[in-house]
N, C-alpha and C positions, 0 to 999 in steps of 0.2 A: 456402448457408452460402463463406464467402470468406474467403483467404489474401490475410493484408497485408504488404507487405515493404518497410521503409526501407531505403534505402540513401544513406548520407554524405548526410543531410539536412542541411543549413543553414540558417539565419537570420539576415542580419545586418543591424542598424536603422542603421550606419555606426559605431557607438562598439563595435564588437569585437561576433561573435558569441551572440547571443541562444543559440541551439541550433547545436551545434560538431558535423557531421559525424558524428550519430548512424548508427546503423545496429541494425533490427529489426527478426527477422521472426516475425510471429503465424500462427499455423495457424487452419484454419477453425474455426470454434466455441470460438474459446480465450477466456476473460478476461483479459485482463492490466491490470495497475495499471501510470503513471506516477507515482511515487513522488518528493517530494523537496523542500525549502523553499521558499517565495516567492519567485522571481527564478530558477529552476533552469532552464526551459525548458519544464517538464511541459505548460503551456495554449501556448505557443507551437507545440508539434507536434505539440497538438491538432487545433489550427486550422489548421493547415497538411495535416493529415490530411483536416480536413470540407472548406477550400478559402476561408476564413474568412482567410487568411495568406497571400501569396503565398512560395514556398522562393526563396530565393538558388540555392541550389543541390543537387543530390541528387535522385535519383528518392523519388516516394511510387506502390508500382505493387497495386492489387486483382486478384490471381487476374494479372498476369504485367504487367497494364495500365498504365503508368504512365500518372496522373489530374496529373500535377502543371499542367500546364497546361488542364484540364477545369476549368469555372464550379463552382460548391459544388452548385444546382440541378441538374446532373448525373451526381454520385457516387454518388448512390443510398443517402445516411449519412441515419440518425437521429441526431440530437441532442438532449441533454435538457443544461441552462444551471442553474447553481447559483443563480439567481434565477428557476430554474421558465418564465420567460418565456411565462407563458396570457395572452391576451387576454380583459381583466377585463370588456369591455360583450359578451362569449359566455357562453354557455353550455357546458357541459360538451361535448354533441354536435356543436356548432358548433366549438367547436375542434377537437378531433376531426375531423370534416368539413372543415376547409380545407384542408388537404396535400393531399388527396384531391380536392379542388374544382379545385384550380389543377392538376391530372394531369386532368381531365376526365373520372373516374370516375364511370361509370350511378348514376342515384342508391338505385336494388338494391343495387348491388358495393355504394354506400359504407354505407348505412344495413345493411347483414350484418358488414362490417368491423369498423364499430360494434361493434357488440351483441358481437362477439366479443370485439375487444380490451379490452371493460369487464370483460365477465366474465374476463377473465386477468387484470387488475388487481385484480379483489374491487370493483367500483362501479357492477354492472348497479344499479341504480336511482335513480343520478344523473347522465345526460343531461340533462334541463333546469335543474337548479343551476349558480350561478356560482361562480367562483373563489374572493366573498370571501364564500363560504356553505360552505365548504369548511374542513380540519382542513389544516394544514400534510406532514402526512402524505398525505392524500387530493391534495393536489396535487400533488404528486408521483408520485403513481403516474395523474395527470391526463398530468402531462409524458412518463414512460413511454410512456402511452399512446397521445401523439400522437406520439412519435415512432415507434412500433411500428406503427403503423395503415396510416402507406403501406408497411409489409413491405421495408424499407430489407435492402442487403445487410449492413451495417458501421452498431453502434449504437455514439455518442461519449457520455460523460458528462462532466461539466467539472464538478470539486467538485459534487455534486447531493448532497447532505446536510451543507451545512455550515452551512448556517438552521435546524437540527433543532435541538432539545433532543436531551439524552444516552439517553433511553429510545427515543426515535423512533428517531432515529440507530443504537441495535443494533436495531431492529425492521426498518427499514428496509432495512439491509444481509443479512439474511437473506433479505426478499421480492425483494430486487434480484436476485442469485444465483439463486435459486430459480427466478426468473422466466428469468434469461438461461438456465441450463441445458434448461429445457423447451422456449422458444423456440431454442438452440442458436444462435444469431447470435454473429458475432463481435463483440466488446465490448475497448473500450478506456475505460478509466477514470483520471481526474485525478482528483486525491488529497496531501493533505499531513498527512493521518491514517493512523500506523504500524497502528493495529490494523486500521481499513479497506481499507488494501491486503492483509491477511494477513490476514484474514479470509475478504476475498470472491474474490482471487487463483489465477488457474492460477498466470501466472511474476510478478513485478514487475521494474519498470525502477528502479531509483534511482537519482535525477539529482543533480551538482551543477554549479552554473557552464556550463549550453548542455552537459556532457559525463556521459556514462553511465558511472557509477559502478559500478554491477555491476548481471545480469538470471543471473533463479532465482527457485526456490517458494520462498514464502515459508519452507520451515525452509532450503533453502538461504541466504537472506538475512539470517535471522535466528540460525542456527547457526555458520555459516563465512561470513562477513561477507569482505570483496575484502579491505575495508583499514579506518583506524583509522576514517575518516566513518564509511564506513558503521556499524561496529559501534557507534558514538557514536548516530548519526542512529535508527536501526530500535532502541528498547526501551532498558532502562538495561541498562548493560554496568561492571564490574569491567576496569579495563586493569591486567595483572601485569607486571611488569620482569623480569627475571632473565638470566643468564649463562650463555651453550648453553660444553657441553661433554659428548663425546662421545655426542652427539645425545643429550642431556639440556639441559633449562633448569633452572636452582638456583637457584627461589624460598620466599616466607615460609612456601608451601604444600609446599614439601620440592619431590625432583628429579621434573620433568612430562616423559617423555618426546616427542621430538617432531620430525616426519616435514619435512624440508628441506632443503634446500643453508644448511644456516646455519654457518659459520664459529664453528672455538671461541673461545671470548671475545667473541664478539659481545651486546652486549644486547638482547635481545630482548622481543616486546612481543607478549601473550597475550590475549586475549580468555577472560572469564569471566561469565557469565552468574548474575545476584544467585539464583535458584530454584537455577541447580546447587548451592550451597554447600550442607552440612551442619551445621548448628548443633548442639551435645552441650554435657551440661554437664561441666565441668572435673572431676571426680570420676567420670566415668563408665567411667573406663578404657580410655578411644576412642582411633586414632590420630588425631591431628591438632594442626593449629598454635595455638597457645593466643592468645585474643583477649579485649579487654575491650568492654563493648557501650556504646555513648556513647550510644545513642538508640534507643527504637524508636517503631512508629508503628502501630497497631492498627487494621485497614480492614475488620473481617468476616470473609471468607475470610482473609483473607493477615498476616501482619505483617512489617514491612520493618525491617529492622535496618542504623543505622551500628557496623561495628567497627573496632576500632586493633589491628591486630597489633604484635605483639613488634619488629618491624622502623620501625613508625610507620606505616606504610600505613595506609588510611581503604579497608574493604571495605565494600560495599552485600549485603546477605543479606537474601532472601525464602521466609520460609517458614510453614507450615499452622500456627495459633494454639495447636497439642495442648499446648507444652509452651513457658511463656512467662517470657520473660529479663528480669531490672528494669536500668534504666540503673548501669553500673557492674559487674554481675557477671562474673566472669571466665568463660569457654568456649571451648570447644578450637573449630574450623570444619576441617571437610575437604571437597574437592572431589576427584569421581573425574576420572583421569587424561585421558580421553575429553572431557572435558567443556573443559577449554583447547581455544583456538585461536590461532595465532602470526596475526600482521597483520604483520611483520615486524620488521626490525632497528631500534633507534634512529636517528634522524639527530644 
């Protein structure tokens, strides 16, 4: 297993940096995702790690060795592309053998490695098929097998599930993560899909405009976003505003204790996830803020509500469909104080 250290890495195409002095340390065997919208620099970062793009400045170290000037074929990486990049005129076996033959491995070792990796990706018996004879998920597993059969130090994946349908994408998330854990290989995964990053990663690197906005575990990113941009990009969120006074924030939900150095009178933004809000009947006798149901959307396991608070603010609430409320119903909303997360003061 290999440790990867990215230090002040920059890529500038001449019109301002696409990647702007980013630093990330990836532990041995860690699965880390680069997450962000199109154009944020995540794929450019991956290409620099792989060697397909030259860095303008900074260092990329594999176990302490700077590989910035090492050609891609000598970096010992396995790469999985969005379009799989399988050779259509070659069988599965030939696709897997190609990289091993380029390395001039003995034929017996090539056969042994191919048999082992096909078993690993659950494709034993498919060696003589061509890519056109495989489903999308099977082609994806062949692409993974081809990356792993060379026994690389690092596995790099560039939005590998983007071309799969929703159900298969969910299945492949689990498959790739389980496979990575079994192999124990250091992995960097690029995606714009928050669900992929959250369900698959040990840590997530959120990027905007070529810079890192936050690095943390999935729960850190979701429950304790570093700023408004991260909060709004990762999942649904309500932004609750209120004034600070005596270390509490006065909001439509009531007074919320807040930690941090915020001056009295400052207007503070708080993140509140929709599933953290409890929805109660107006006559339940419970404590809560009054609200009116504007709309509701049933999706099977969950119901999404849009509510208008007495202040006129609109909030989203996500609940299980045990108790249903109709449009126009008067309800109470309540959220535990520890589910509010401060994002900073209003500019």
